[in-house]
C-alpha positions as CSV (number, residue, x, y, z in Angstrom):
1,M,-63.8,38.7,89.3
2,M,-64.8,41.0,86.4
3,H,-67.5,43.3,87.6
4,D,-68.0,45.5,84.2
5,L,-67.8,42.7,82.0
6,P,-71.2,40.0,82.4
7,A,-70.2,36.5,83.4
8,A,-70.2,33.9,80.2
9,N,-73.0,31.2,80.8
10,N,-71.0,29.4,77.7
11,I,-68.9,29.3,75.0
12,A,-70.4,31.6,72.8
13,A,-70.7,34.3,75.4
14,T,-67.2,34.3,76.3
15,K,-64.8,37.6,74.7
16,V,-61.5,37.0,73.8
17,V,-59.8,40.2,72.6
18,I,-56.4,39.4,70.6
19,V,-53.9,42.4,70.2
20,G,-51.7,41.8,67.1
21,G,-52.9,40.2,63.9
22,G,-49.7,38.4,62.9
23,P,-49.5,34.6,62.0
24,A,-50.0,33.8,66.1
25,G,-52.7,35.8,66.6
26,M,-54.8,35.1,63.4
27,V,-54.6,31.7,63.9
28,L,-55.6,31.6,67.4
29,G,-58.5,34.1,66.4
30,L,-59.6,31.5,63.4
31,L,-59.9,28.9,66.2
32,L,-61.4,30.1,68.7
33,A,-63.8,31.7,66.5
34,R,-64.5,28.0,64.9
35,A,-65.0,26.9,68.5
36,G,-68.0,29.5,68.4
37,L,-66.0,32.0,71.3
38,Q,-66.7,35.6,70.6
39,V,-63.0,37.1,69.1
40,T,-62.0,40.5,68.5
41,V,-58.6,40.7,66.7
42,L,-56.8,44.2,67.2
43,E,-54.2,45.0,64.7
44,R,-52.1,48.6,64.8
45,N,-51.5,48.8,61.5
46,P,-53.7,49.4,58.3
47,D,-53.4,46.5,56.5
48,F,-51.4,43.6,56.2
49,E,-49.1,44.9,53.3
50,R,-46.0,45.4,55.3
51,E,-42.6,43.8,54.9
52,F,-42.1,40.9,56.5
53,R,-38.6,38.3,56.7
54,G,-40.3,35.2,58.7
55,E,-41.7,33.6,55.5
56,I,-40.4,30.6,55.7
57,L,-43.0,27.6,57.0
58,Q,-40.9,24.3,58.0
59,P,-42.5,21.0,57.7
60,R,-43.6,21.0,61.7
61,F,-45.8,24.1,60.3
62,M,-47.8,21.5,58.1
63,R,-48.0,19.1,61.0
64,V,-49.5,21.5,63.2
65,A,-51.5,23.1,60.7
66,D,-53.0,19.3,60.2
67,Q,-53.2,18.6,63.5
68,A,-55.4,22.0,64.1
69,D,-57.4,21.4,60.7
70,I,-56.6,24.3,58.7
71,L,-54.0,22.5,56.2
72,D,-56.6,22.9,53.3
73,I,-56.5,26.4,54.0
74,I,-53.2,26.6,54.0
75,R,-52.4,25.1,51.1
76,A,-54.9,26.7,49.4
77,I,-52.5,30.1,50.2
78,P,-50.3,30.7,47.1
79,H,-47.0,29.6,47.9
80,E,-43.8,27.9,46.9
81,T,-42.3,24.8,48.1
82,F,-38.3,23.5,48.1
83,S,-36.9,20.2,49.0
84,E,-33.2,20.6,49.3
85,M,-30.9,23.0,51.4
86,R,-27.6,23.5,50.3
87,L,-24.0,24.6,52.0
88,F,-21.0,26.7,49.9
89,L,-17.8,27.7,51.1
90,G,-16.9,30.4,48.9
91,P,-18.7,29.8,45.3
92,L,-17.9,25.8,45.7
93,R,-21.5,23.8,47.1
94,T,-20.1,21.3,49.5
95,A,-22.9,19.9,50.8
96,A,-26.6,19.6,50.2
97,I,-29.3,17.6,52.5
98,Q,-32.6,17.0,51.1
99,V,-35.5,17.5,53.0
100,K,-37.5,14.2,52.6
101,K,-34.4,12.9,54.9
102,I,-35.5,15.2,57.6
103,D,-39.9,14.7,57.1
104,K,-40.7,12.2,55.1
105,R,-44.8,13.2,55.0
106,F,-43.9,16.9,54.2
107,P,-40.4,16.5,52.8
108,F,-40.1,20.6,51.8
109,V,-39.7,23.7,53.3
110,T,-42.9,26.1,52.4
111,W,-42.2,29.7,51.3
112,M,-45.1,31.9,51.4
113,T,-45.8,35.7,52.0
114,Q,-46.8,36.7,55.3
115,P,-49.1,39.3,53.7
116,M,-50.8,36.0,51.8
117,M,-50.8,33.9,54.7
118,L,-52.4,36.4,56.7
119,K,-55.0,37.0,54.4
120,G,-56.0,33.6,53.9
121,L,-56.5,33.4,57.7
122,H,-58.6,36.4,57.9
123,E,-61.0,35.1,55.0
124,A,-61.3,31.9,56.9
125,A,-61.9,33.4,59.9
126,R,-64.4,36.3,58.7
127,T,-66.8,33.6,57.6
128,F,-67.9,32.9,61.3
129,P,-70.0,36.2,62.5
130,N,-68.5,35.8,66.2
131,F,-65.3,36.8,64.4
132,K,-64.3,40.8,64.2
133,M,-61.3,42.4,63.2
134,V,-59.9,46.1,63.8
135,F,-57.1,47.9,61.9
136,D,-55.6,50.5,63.1
137,A,-56.1,49.8,66.7
138,N,-53.2,51.3,68.8
139,V,-53.6,49.6,72.2
140,Q,-52.7,52.3,74.7
141,Q,-53.4,50.7,78.1
142,I,-54.7,47.6,80.1
143,M,-57.6,47.4,81.8
144,W,-57.7,45.9,85.3
145,D,-60.3,45.1,88.0
146,Q,-59.0,44.0,91.6
147,G,-55.7,42.2,89.4
148,V,-57.8,40.6,86.9
149,C,-57.8,42.0,83.3
150,T,-61.0,43.1,82.2
151,G,-60.3,44.3,78.9
152,V,-57.8,46.9,76.8
153,E,-58.2,50.4,75.9
154,Y,-57.4,51.8,72.3
155,D,-56.9,54.2,69.8
156,L,-58.4,54.2,66.4
157,L,-58.7,57.3,63.5
158,D,-58.0,59.7,67.0
159,Q,-60.9,58.2,68.8
160,H,-60.6,56.1,71.9
161,H,-62.2,53.2,72.5
162,K,-62.7,50.4,75.1
163,I,-63.3,47.0,74.8
164,D,-64.1,44.3,77.6
165,A,-63.0,40.7,77.4
166,H,-63.2,37.7,79.8
167,L,-59.7,37.3,78.2
168,V,-56.9,39.4,76.3
169,V,-54.3,37.6,74.6
170,G,-50.7,39.6,73.7
171,A,-49.7,38.3,69.8
172,D,-48.1,41.4,69.2
173,G,-44.6,40.1,68.3
174,R,-41.1,40.2,69.2
175,F,-41.1,44.1,70.2
176,S,-44.2,43.2,72.3
177,K,-46.1,46.3,73.6
178,M,-48.6,44.0,75.9
179,R,-45.4,42.3,77.3
180,R,-44.5,45.8,79.0
181,L,-48.1,47.4,79.5
182,G,-48.4,43.7,81.1
183,A,-45.7,44.2,83.2
184,F,-44.5,40.6,82.1
185,E,-40.6,40.0,83.1
186,L,-37.9,38.2,81.0
187,E,-36.4,34.8,82.6
188,Y,-33.5,35.6,80.2
189,A,-32.5,37.0,77.2
190,H,-29.5,36.4,74.7
191,H,-28.5,38.7,71.9
192,E,-25.9,36.6,69.8
193,L,-27.0,37.4,66.2
194,D,-28.2,40.2,64.0
195,V,-29.4,39.7,60.1
196,I,-28.5,42.4,57.6
197,W,-31.5,41.6,55.3
198,F,-31.5,42.5,51.5
199,E,-33.2,41.2,48.5
200,T,-32.8,41.1,44.8
201,N,-33.6,39.9,41.3
202,R,-33.3,35.7,41.3
203,P,-29.6,35.5,39.3
204,K,-30.0,32.9,36.5
205,S,-27.4,30.9,38.3
206,Y,-30.0,30.0,41.5
207,T,-31.8,26.9,41.7
208,H,-34.7,26.8,43.8
209,G,-33.9,26.0,47.3
210,A,-32.3,27.5,50.6
211,D,-28.5,28.3,50.6
212,F,-25.9,29.0,53.0
213,F,-23.0,30.4,52.3
214,L,-19.7,30.8,54.5
215,S,-17.1,33.3,52.8
216,A,-13.9,34.3,54.7
217,D,-16.2,37.8,55.5
218,F,-19.4,36.5,57.0
219,P,-22.0,33.8,56.5
220,I,-25.1,34.3,54.0
221,V,-28.4,32.7,53.9
222,L,-30.5,32.8,50.9
223,L,-34.4,32.6,50.8
224,P,-36.7,32.6,47.7
225,K,-38.6,35.7,48.5
226,A,-41.4,37.1,45.5
227,P,-41.9,34.8,42.3
228,E,-38.7,36.8,40.5
229,K,-36.8,37.8,43.7
230,I,-34.6,35.9,46.5
231,Q,-34.0,37.2,49.8
232,C,-30.6,37.4,51.7
233,G,-29.1,37.5,55.1
234,I,-25.8,38.7,56.1
235,L,-25.4,36.9,59.7
236,V,-23.1,39.6,62.1
237,D,-21.9,39.9,65.6
238,P,-24.4,41.9,68.1
239,G,-23.6,45.4,66.9
240,A,-21.4,44.8,63.9
241,A,-24.0,45.6,61.3
242,R,-23.5,49.6,61.8
243,S,-19.5,48.5,61.5
244,L,-19.9,46.8,58.4
245,L,-22.5,49.1,56.6
246,K,-20.1,52.0,57.4
247,L,-17.8,50.5,55.1
248,G,-19.7,51.8,52.3
249,A,-21.9,50.2,49.3
250,E,-18.8,49.5,47.2
251,S,-16.6,48.1,50.1
252,L,-20.0,45.6,50.3
253,A,-20.3,45.1,46.9
254,R,-16.7,43.6,46.4
255,K,-17.2,41.1,49.8
256,L,-20.6,39.9,48.4
257,N,-18.8,39.4,45.3
258,E,-16.2,37.5,46.7
259,T,-18.9,35.7,48.3
260,H,-20.6,33.9,45.0
261,P,-20.6,35.0,41.7
262,M,-24.7,34.8,42.3
263,F,-24.2,38.3,44.1
264,E,-22.8,40.3,41.4
265,E,-26.3,41.3,39.7
266,F,-27.1,42.8,43.0
267,S,-23.3,44.3,43.9
268,K,-23.4,46.1,40.0
269,S,-26.9,48.2,41.1
270,L,-25.3,48.7,44.7
271,V,-24.9,52.7,44.9
272,D,-25.8,52.9,48.6
273,L,-27.2,51.2,51.6
274,H,-31.0,51.8,51.5
275,A,-31.1,47.8,50.1
276,F,-30.1,46.9,53.8
277,T,-32.3,46.0,56.7
278,V,-30.9,45.3,60.0
279,L,-32.7,43.0,62.0
280,D,-31.5,42.1,65.7
281,G,-31.4,38.3,66.3
282,K,-32.7,38.4,70.2
283,I,-33.8,35.1,72.1
284,E,-36.1,36.2,74.6
285,F,-38.0,33.9,76.9
286,V,-41.0,35.6,79.4
287,K,-40.9,34.3,82.7
288,E,-44.7,33.6,83.6
289,W,-46.9,34.0,80.2
290,A,-50.1,34.7,82.0
291,K,-51.8,36.7,84.5
292,N,-55.7,36.6,85.7
293,G,-57.8,37.2,82.4
294,L,-54.2,38.0,80.0
295,L,-51.7,35.8,78.3
296,L,-48.8,36.1,75.9
297,I,-48.3,33.9,72.9
298,G,-46.0,33.6,69.9
299,D,-42.6,36.0,70.0
300,A,-44.7,38.0,72.4
301,A,-43.8,35.4,75.2
302,H,-40.7,33.6,73.4
303,T,-38.7,35.3,70.6
304,C,-36.7,33.2,68.8
305,S,-33.3,34.2,66.5
306,P,-33.5,34.3,62.6
307,A,-31.4,30.8,63.2
308,G,-33.1,27.9,61.5
309,A,-36.2,30.1,59.9
310,I,-38.1,28.3,62.7
311,G,-39.6,31.5,64.4
312,V,-43.3,31.4,62.7
313,T,-43.7,28.0,63.0
314,I,-42.9,27.8,66.6
315,A,-45.2,30.9,67.3
316,T,-48.2,29.3,65.4
317,E,-47.5,26.1,67.1
318,T,-48.2,28.1,70.8
319,A,-51.2,29.5,69.1
320,V,-52.6,26.0,68.6
321,V,-51.9,25.1,72.0
322,A,-53.6,28.7,73.7
323,A,-56.3,27.6,71.5
324,R,-57.2,24.2,72.8
325,E,-56.4,25.3,76.6
326,I,-58.7,28.8,75.9
327,I,-61.2,26.7,74.9
328,R,-61.4,24.8,77.8
329,C,-61.2,27.8,80.5
330,A,-64.4,28.9,78.4
331,R,-66.3,25.7,79.3
332,L,-65.2,26.1,82.8
333,Q,-65.7,29.6,82.8
334,T,-62.0,30.9,84.5
335,F,-59.3,32.5,83.2
336,S,-57.1,32.5,86.1
337,R,-53.1,32.5,85.9
338,A,-53.5,29.0,87.1
339,D,-55.9,28.0,84.4
340,L,-53.6,29.7,81.5
341,A,-50.9,27.9,83.0
342,P,-50.7,24.7,81.1
343,I,-50.1,26.6,78.0
344,Q,-46.5,27.4,78.7
345,A,-46.5,23.9,80.9
346,S,-47.2,22.4,77.5
347,R,-44.5,24.5,75.4
348,S,-41.6,25.7,77.9
349,Q,-39.4,22.5,77.2
350,E,-39.7,22.5,73.4
351,I,-38.9,26.2,72.8
352,R,-36.0,26.4,75.4
353,T,-34.3,23.6,73.5
354,I,-35.1,25.4,70.0
355,H,-33.3,28.3,71.7
356,R,-30.1,26.4,73.1
357,F,-30.0,25.2,69.2
358,Q,-30.2,28.2,67.9
359,R,-27.5,29.5,69.8
360,G,-25.1,26.4,69.4
361,F,-25.8,27.3,65.7
362,V,-24.2,30.7,66.1
363,N,-21.2,29.8,68.2
364,N,-20.7,27.1,65.6
365,I,-20.7,29.6,63.1
366,R,-18.0,31.7,64.6
367,K,-15.9,28.3,65.6
368,S,-16.2,27.5,61.8
369,K,-13.9,30.7,60.7
370,G,-10.9,29.6,61.9
371,M,-11.0,25.8,60.3
372,S,-9.4,25.6,57.1
373,R,-11.8,25.0,54.4
374,T,-10.5,21.2,53.6
375,L,-11.3,20.7,57.2
376,L,-14.5,22.4,57.3
377,T,-15.7,20.5,53.7
378,S,-14.9,17.0,55.1
379,L,-16.2,17.7,58.4
380,L,-19.8,19.2,57.3
381,F,-19.6,16.0,54.2
382,L,-19.0,13.7,57.0
383,M,-21.8,15.0,59.4
384,I,-24.2,14.6,56.1
385,K,-22.9,11.1,55.1
386,T,-23.6,9.7,58.4
387,G,-27.2,10.8,58.8
388,I,-25.6,13.5,62.2
389,A,-26.9,16.7,60.2
390,P,-30.6,15.7,59.0
391,R,-31.1,14.4,62.7
392,L,-29.9,17.2,64.6
393,M,-32.3,19.1,61.7
394,R,-35.3,16.8,62.4
395,T,-35.2,17.7,65.9
396,I,-35.7,21.4,65.2
397,L,-37.6,21.1,61.5
398,T,-40.0,18.6,62.4
399,R,-41.9,16.8,65.0
400,S,-42.8,13.4,65.6
401,T,-45.1,13.6,68.3
402,P,-48.8,15.9,67.9
403,L,-48.9,19.1,70.2
């Protein structure tokens, strides 16, 4: 029972506070506001203008956007698409997969900056008078009444605020403060991959797409970034990033040059290590996503590793499922743990499968280091030619049934 908050007699009186204005939080906020709920999004940053890595949207993202009836909003946001994923062994291109072999309806992968995406979702959400977004809001604690979450306390411009809610949703990402404040327990956590990110100007030799390089030193994934840039991620074992960067800029430049001539321009300008950012590739799964009046979604509930560039898509899918169930709960006027449980029940099996795929991908990359280039090339070519590789990728990058 929530003593300090008037009971909501209908959807229009239901108050939901979403902590975190990332993709999952903004999609959820838009969908709930459109349904008529009173929605407040608390975002700890002053705006959307910050550095993101999760800017790849797989075909399944477009399918869920269509299902949620926000595809037109997504399509109106500036973006780029590419339809080919290529594999290089050293400087040699050895294989390519066309996205149309994975998803015929959306035969492309989308690159969209997260600031542009979040601005687009925000613009759509703010057209509803029942939607509010507060930037610079740093949540300090969760308010409880007899085991029920009744809102949160947050700091804004050196002032302390309290906000009541029938439901609080933690959508604050892989380093979720709401997970910690709510004392949520992890069911499992795996850390088998780190990524050293850097970006550079698009080389003349770059043809639009997603490239994966296997070299003698380390694998590299290459993706489009800004209109004239690319972003590159060096995949390393956990803890190995520090050792690799300790070798210095000159050594790293030499290793990049040996991987592919495409990195030559970047290597020439590499004089220190400020160009690199290390991201830990942890996989985490919260044991129970809901408590009475409190829910975790997205990376706060189920963190993906960078493998497959699937994190934003999976987080958004959970937001769409959560919106459906929250609207149902608002009609029933109950937000108990049991009433929110169908969100996790609907998503758990698929997310566990994706986590297994990501771990398997990393383990196979490690095994490939011991293969000869000829053997590895032949194996990959056979997997693509026989359709094994596209079928495996189809289970992760698209979806055959609605959520």
